[in-house]
C-alpha positions in Angstrom: 8.2 6.7 -7.6 4.4 6.5 -8.1 2.7 4.4 -10.7 1.7 6.2 -13.9 -2.0 7.0 -14.0 -4.0 5.9 -17.0 -3.7 8.5 -19.7 -6.7 10.7 -20.5 -8.6 9.3 -23.4 -6.8 5.9 -23.3 -8.2 3.4 -25.7 -9.9 0.8 -23.5 -10.9 -1.4 -26.4 -9.3 -4.8 -25.7 -9.2 -8.2 -27.4 -11.9 -10.6 -26.1 -10.7 -12.3 -23.0 -12.0 -15.6 -21.6 -13.6 -15.1 -18.2 -12.5 -17.7 -15.6 -11.1 -18.3 -12.2 -8.1 -16.4 -10.9 -5.0 -18.1 -12.0 -6.7 -21.2 -13.2 -8.0 -22.6 -16.5 -8.6 -20.0 -19.2 -7.2 -17.1 -17.2 -4.0 -19.0 -16.5 -3.6 -19.8 -20.2 -4.2 -16.1 -20.9 -1.5 -15.0 -18.5 0.9 -17.4 -20.2 0.1 -16.2 -23.7 0.4 -12.5 -22.6 3.9 -13.1 -21.2 5.1 -14.7 -24.4 6.5 -11.4 -25.7 8.4 -10.6 -22.5 11.9 -11.3 -21.4 12.1 -14.4 -19.2 12.6 -12.4 -16.1 9.7 -10.1 -16.8 7.5 -12.9 -17.9 8.1 -14.7 -14.7 7.3 -11.6 -12.6 4.2 -10.8 -14.6 2.9 -14.4 -14.3 3.5 -14.4 -10.6 1.7 -11.1 -10.2 -1.2 -12.3 -12.3 -1.6 -15.5 -10.2 -1.3 -13.6 -6.9 -3.7 -10.7 -7.7 -6.4 -11.9 -10.0 -8.6 -13.3 -7.3 -7.8 -10.5 -4.9 -8.7 -7.8 -7.4 -11.9 -9.6 -8.4 -13.0 -10.0 -4.8 -12.2 -6.3 -4.2 -14.5 -5.2 -7.1 -17.2 -7.6 -5.9 -17.0 -5.8 -2.5 -17.5 -2.6 -4.4 -20.8 -3.9 -5.9 -19.7 -5.6 -9.1 -21.1 -8.9 -10.2 -18.6 -11.8 -10.2 -18.7 -11.9 -14.0 -18.2 -8.1 -14.4 -15.5 -8.0 -11.8 -13.5 -10.8 -13.5 -13.8 -9.1 -16.9 -12.6 -5.8 -15.5 -9.7 -7.5 -13.8 -8.8 -9.3 -17.1 -8.7 -6.0 -18.8 -6.6 -4.5 -16.1 -4.1 -7.4 -16.4 -3.8 -6.8 -20.1 -3.1 -3.1 -19.5 -0.5 -4.1 -16.9 1.2 -6.4 -19.4 1.4 -3.6 -22.0 2.8 -1.1 -19.4 4.9 -3.5 -17.4 8.2 -1.6 -17.9 6.5 1.7 -16.8 4.9 0.4 -13.6 6.9 0.6 -10.4 4.3 -0.8 -8.0 2.1 -3.2 -9.9 -0.3 -4.0 -7.1 -1.2 -0.3 -6.3 -1.4 0.4 -10.1 -3.8 -2.5 -10.7 -6.1 -1.6 -7.8 -6.4 2.0 -9.1 -7.0 0.9 -12.7 -9.5 -1.8 -11.8 -11.4 0.5 -9.5 -11.5 3.3 -12.0 -12.8 0.9 -14.6 -15.6 -0.2 -12.3 -16.5 3.4 -11.5 -16.7 4.2 -15.2 -18.9 1.2 -15.8 -21.1 2.0 -12.9 -21.7 5.6 -14.1 -22.7 4.2 -17.6 -24.9 1.4 -16.5 -27.4 1.3 -13.7 -27.6 -2.4 -12.9 -30.5 -4.1 -11.1 -29.6 -4.9 -7.5 -28.7 -8.6 -7.0 -31.2 -10.2 -4.7 -29.6 -13.6 -4.6 -26.0 -14.0 -3.5 -23.9 -15.7 -6.2 -22.8 -19.2 -5.5 -19.1 -19.8 -4.8 -17.0 -19.8 -8.0 -13.4 -20.3 -9.0 -13.0 -16.6 -8.7 -14.4 -16.2 -5.2 -12.7 -18.8 -3.0 -15.0 -21.3 -1.4 -14.5 -21.3 2.3 -14.0 -24.6 4.1 -17.1 -24.2 6.2 -20.6 -23.3 5.1 -20.9 -20.9 8.1 -17.9 -19.0 6.9 -19.3 -18.7 3.4 -22.6 -17.4 4.7 -20.8 -14.8 6.8 -18.8 -13.7 3.7 -22.0 -13.1 1.8 -23.4 -11.1 4.7 -20.3 -8.9 4.5 -21.0 -8.4 0.7 -24.6 -7.4 1.5 -23.7 -4.9 4.2 -20.8 -3.4 2.2 -23.4 -2.6 -0.5 -25.2 -0.3 2.0 -22.1 1.6 3.0 -21.1 5.0 1.5 -18.7 4.6 -1.3 -15.6 5.8 0.6 -16.3 3.6 3.6 -16.9 0.6 1.3 -13.7 1.1 -0.5 -11.6 1.5 2.7 -13.2 -1.5 4.3 -12.8 -3.7 1.2 -9.1 -2.8 1.1 -8.7 -3.5 4.8 -10.3 -6.9 4.3 -7.8 -7.5 1.5 -5.0 -6.9 3.9 -4.1 -3.3 3.2 -2.8 -1.1 6.1 -4.2 2.4 6.7 -1.1 4.1 5.4 -1.1 2.1 2.2 -4.8 2.8 1.7 -4.3 6.5 2.2 -1.6 6.5 -0.5 -3.6 4.4 -2.8 -6.8 6.4 -2.8 -5.3 9.8 -2.2 -6.6 10.8 1.2 -5.1 11.5 4.6 -4.4 8.8 7.1 -6.9 10.1 9.7 -9.6 10.1 7.1 -8.9 6.5 6.3 -9.1 5.5 10.0 -12.3 7.5 10.4 -14.0 5.8 7.4 -12.8 2.4 8.6 -14.1 3.0 12.1 -17.5 4.0 10.8 -17.7 1.1 8.4 -16.7 -1.5 11.0 -19.3 0.0 13.4 -22.0 -0.3 10.7 -21.0 -3.9 9.8 -20.9 -4.9 13.5 -24.4 -3.5 14.1 -25.7 -5.2 11.0 -24.3 -8.6 12.0 -25.5 -8.2 15.6 -29.0 -7.4 14.3 -28.9 -10.5 12.1 -28.0 -12.7 15.0 -31.0 -11.4 17.0 -33.5 -12.3 14.2 
């Protein structure tokens, strides 16, 4: 059974939510308070989902071009919606990726943000790699993803998050061969970009 799509005209007005790191600090307190109205079993499942996916979803939206602050806000809103619909959702991860991405697309069509010239410093939302070189490479990926066509960027971002082609095809509603084609083109572009950077 597939997850319910957000209803047309759904009220997106939400209570103010503190923006913080995935599963830590204010966001962790928020997940606990959200779960207060659930049965113990549902509360445990929702809290585990929140901790497991907050950072992953935020990073996914950053890879789509969102700022860290905007991405974390959109993910918080998505988690609140997930809490409210928890009994209706059959696949929370797929549902959350769809809703968070749709929220970002709606925001992007309303607001034309200035391009970010400086890469943001590591935060509690985006995990700090153990080595400086790994962090620099991560930011190079963010830069080159921003230059990819939207579909290639989405497919590559999901792949970097650990999704398999079959799962990506089902999630975004395209055929498997189209996923593999987009992924191949995206990887080729990224490889060419990184190779050019090494030669500089």
